[in-house]
N, C-alpha and C positions, 0 to 999 in steps of 0.2 A: 381135104386138109386145107388149113388156112393159106390165104394168098397175101403175103405181106405187102405186095406192091399195090393192092387195091386201096384207094384213098377213102377216107371217111366221107360221109355225106357232105357235099359242097354247099348245100343250102342250109340255112338256119332252120331249126325246128320250132314250130309255133304251138304245138300241143304236146306236152311232155308229162310222162308219168315218172316220178322220182321216187325210188325206193331207198330208204335208209335203214340200216340194221342196228341192232342193239349195241354192238361194239363201237360204232361211230357215235351214237347218242350218249353213251356213257364214257367215251374217251378211254375205253379199256378198263374202267373202274367198275364198281358194283352199283353205282347210282347214276341217274341222269346228270349230264354235264351241261349246264346252262350255256356256257361259252361255245361248246361244240354245236349245240342246237341253234344258237344265235347265228352262227356262220351259215348254216343251212337256210334258216329263215330269211336272212338278209339277201342271199342270192335269189331265193324264190320271189321275194318282194321286188327285187330289181327286174326280174322277168315280168312280173305282174305290171310294173310301171311301164314297161315297154309294150304292153299289150299282149304278151304271150300268156298261154294258159297252162297251169301246172296242177297236177294232182299229186299229193304227197302220200306215199304208202309208208307208214311209220310203224316200226317195232318199238319196243321199250316199255310196254305196259307192265310186264312181269317184273322187270328190273325196278320200275318205280314202286310197285307194290312191295317188293322185297325190302327196299330201302325204307319205306314207310312203316312196315311192321318190324323192322330190325331183324329180318330173317336173312342170315348170311349163307344159308345152305343152298346148294344147287339141287333142288328137289326133282325127282323123276316121277313122283306121284302126280297123276293128272289132276285129281281133285284139288290138291294143294296149289298147283300152278294156276288152276282156274280161279281160286280164291285170290292169289296174288294179282292176277290180271284184273279181276273185278275191283280190287283196291287201287291198282295203279293206273287204270285207264283214264279216270277222271283227272288224276294228277298229271299224266302225260299231256292230255288235251289242254289243261289249264296253263301249262308252261308254253305249249305251242301258241295258244290263243294270246297270251301276254306278249310273246315275242313278235307275232305278226301284228298285233294291235299297235305296238310301238312303231311299226312302219306304215301304219294306216291301211293295213290289209285285213279283210275279214276272212276267217276260216270256218270250216264246218266239219263236224265229225260224221263219218260214215263207217259203220261196222258191218262187215259182210262175212258170210260163210260160203262154203262151196255150194250148199243147197240153194242159196240165193241166186247164184249165177247159173245153176243147172236148171232151175225152174223157169218156164217160159215167162210168166208174169213177173217173177223176181228179176229176171234179166232185163226185161223191158223197163220196169220201174227204176231199177238201179241206173240203167243207161240214161233214161230221160232225166232223172234227178241230177246225176253228175254233170250232164251236158248243160242243164239249166243253171246249175251253180257256176259253171265255167263262163257261161254267157253273161252272168251278173258280176263277173270279176272276183268271185269267191274262190278261195283255195280249199278244195275238199281234202281232208286228212283221213285216209282209209286205213283200217286195221282189221285183222281177222278178229271176229267176235269170239274170243277165247272162252267166254263164260258159257256159251252154248255149243261150241265146236271144239272137238278134241284133235282134229287133224294136225294143226300147226304145232300145238304144244306136245304132241306125241312124236315129233320129228318125222312125220310122214309127208304126204304129197305136197302140201303148201310150203313147208320148210322155211320158217322164219319170214314169211310173207313174200318170198321170191316168186313162187308160182302165182300167188295172188296178184302180185304186181303185173305179171304178164297177162293175166286174165282181165285185169282192169284196163291195161293198154289196149287189148282187143275190144273191150267193151265200149271204149270211147273213141276208137280209131286214132290212137295217139301216133304222132310222127316219130317220137323217140321214147324208149324205155331206158332210163339211166339208173343203173344199180350201183350204188356206192358201197364200197367195202373198205377193208383195211389193207388192201394189196393194190398194186398198180394195175392189175388186170389178170388175164389168164396167161400163165407161163408154160413153157414146154415141159418143165419139171419144177420141183420146188427149189428156188434159188438159194434158200437157206441151207440146203443140203447138197446142191449141185452148182458149182461155180460156172458151169457151161449153160445153165438155164437162160432162156431168152424170153422176152415178152412177145406174145403173139398179138400183133397189131390188128389183124383182120381175120375173121372167120366167115367163110361163105357157106359152108355146110357143116352141121354138127354131126360128125361121124364118130366112129370108134376111137380114132386117133385123138380127136378133140376131147372126147370123154375121158380117155386115159390121162391126158394132160390135166384135165380138171381135177381128177382124183388125186393127182400129186401136187397140185398148186397150193400156195399159201392162201390165207384168208378164210380158213374153215373153222375158226374158233366158235362162231355162232351156230345157231340151230341149222341155218341153211348151208353154208359152205359153198365152195366154188362149183361143186357138182350140181347142186340144185339151181344155182344161178345160170349155168350153161343150159340146163334143161328148160328153164324159164325163158331164156333167150331164144331157144329153138321154137318154143310155142309162139312167141311174139313175132319172130321172123316169118313164120308161116302165114301170118295175117298182114304182112307188109309193113311191119314196124321196125325201124332201126333200133338196135340195142347196143348200149355201151356199158361195159363194166369197168369202173375206174376207182382210183383211190380217193375217198371222200375227205381225206385229211389235207389234200393239196389245195392251196389258196385258189379261189375262183373256179374250181373244177366244174361246178354246175354250169356257170356261164360259158365256159370254154367248150364244154361238150355240146350245149344247146346251140352254140354258134357254128357247130360243124367242125371245130378244130380236132385234129387227130390227138386223142388222149385215150389211155387205157386200151381195151380190146373192143373193136367195133365188129358187131355181128350184122352182116349185110342181108336185108330181106330179099325174098324172091318176089319181084313185082312190087307194085305200090299198095298201100293200105286201101286205097279206093278201088283198085283192081280186085283185091282180095274180097272186099265187101260186096262189090258188084257181082263177082262169081257166085257168092253165097246167095245173095238176094235174087239173082236171075237163074239159079240152078233149076228151078221148077220143081224140085223134089219135095220141098216142104210146103208148097202152095196149098192153102186150104179153101180159097174162094177167089172171087173176082169182083172188082168194082168197075162199072161202066161210067165214064165221065163225059161231060159235055166238051165242046170244042174249045171254049174259053179256058177251062181247067187244063186241057191238054196243052194249049199254047203256053200257059203260065208255067207248067211243070217243065216242058221241054225247052222253052225259051229263056226262062229266068231261074230255073231250079227251085221253084217255090214248093211249099207244102201243099198237100191235097186237103182242101177245106170241104166241109159237108155240102156247101152250096153248089159245088161242082159235080157231085155224085148224082147220077140219074137212075142207076140200077144196081142192085146187090144180088150176088149169087153165091151159093155155098153156105156152110154152117160153121164158119170160122169164129174163133174167140179172140178176145183182146190179146194181143201179142203174137197172133198168127201171121204168117206171110200171105199176102194177097197179090193177085195180078191186077194191074190197073190198065184199062183198055178203053178205046173209043167205041162208039156205037156200032161201027163196022167191024169190030173185032181186032183192030190194030193194037199191038202190045206197046204201051207207052212206057211203063215202068213197073217195078215190083217193090213192095215195101211192107213194113210191119205195121199192122193196124192198131190204133189206139183204142178201138172199140170193137165189140162183137158184131156179127152180121145183123143180129136183131136190133142192136142199138143204131147201127149205121142206117138201117132201113127206116128207123123212126126219125133220124135227123137229116136224111139226104134232102138236098135242095134247100136247106134252111141256112140262115146265117149262124155263124159261130156263137154269137151272143145268146142264141136260143137254146143251146145244148143243155145247159143246166136246168132250164125250165122244162124242156121236153123229157129229159131222162131222170131228173132229180139228182144228178151228179154230173161231174165233168172231169175228164182225164186230160184235157187240153183243148185248144181251139181247132186242132187239126185232126182229120181222120187218119192221115199218114203224115208224120212230120218229115221235113226234108232231110233230117239227119238219119232217118230210117228208110230212105227211099233211094233206089238206083234206077237210072234211065235204061231202057231196053236198048 
């Protein structure tokens, strides 16, 4: 059960996944509200100016499509809602693009489905692309690809992008997942119906008591509701990400939450995100092969935390594919690190010992200059 005495994270968060739902983006109306979106974009731009990295998981495509077609009905038909999403997605992105451009910030669209993140190569490609965008100072704007995916619009597992935002937070090793809603956070009961209801400031374990509180809390007018937000928070917590559910209508709420100020309901992760990823990469269970490296590469990886380049690889073992986990070791068998390979075993064998500039010429294509990027590598 929650422990109200636990403080929010004392340190500011540098990589943030910000999820905003339809109710906030429409300001409770039936169409996108430019002023409401501008307040969100302005705070994200401020984070960008400070050097922080933000991924925005944005709902609102169906609402934008409904307004464009003059369709005031709340359709339950999946095909109709997919049509609305197809019409509205470009309008949603056009508005975000205009708002960010006014602040000198570049944004990029990323449409994902559950299958994208379940597939090995889809996971790796999505992770590498999002991290590359962040490194360039771009704000990725992620949404469920409603045109080809029915999960979110059928009110199932993704639930108005809540669980998608948790998966994205895990994907990019986010420090903080901030889910903005139209309520102050998670309450013990619904304060509109019970005057004794109190805000739960801290949750350390998502147990049955927390789930019951979520079922009775306000902020459930959208597809997701508080229950799906709590389940999304549990997913992110397990990977070492701090989660905050807060009222998106409060001035400066994004900046305050990112600064570590106590706002809304804070879900405390078990361990750090780095520890969580390290446990996964070093578990040994999914390892498909090994890369033997020279002493120079070992020193660079262990001493400076660099990526593994093909020039440092001396031997390849196993039949792994691009996106598989590999063991990185020295010639005497010492385990240096584990990581996700950008290339298959056959491809690594062809480029081992070569400079990164030669990859495209040797293979006829290139997935990056590194055999294993530092973002996908954990020291043993």
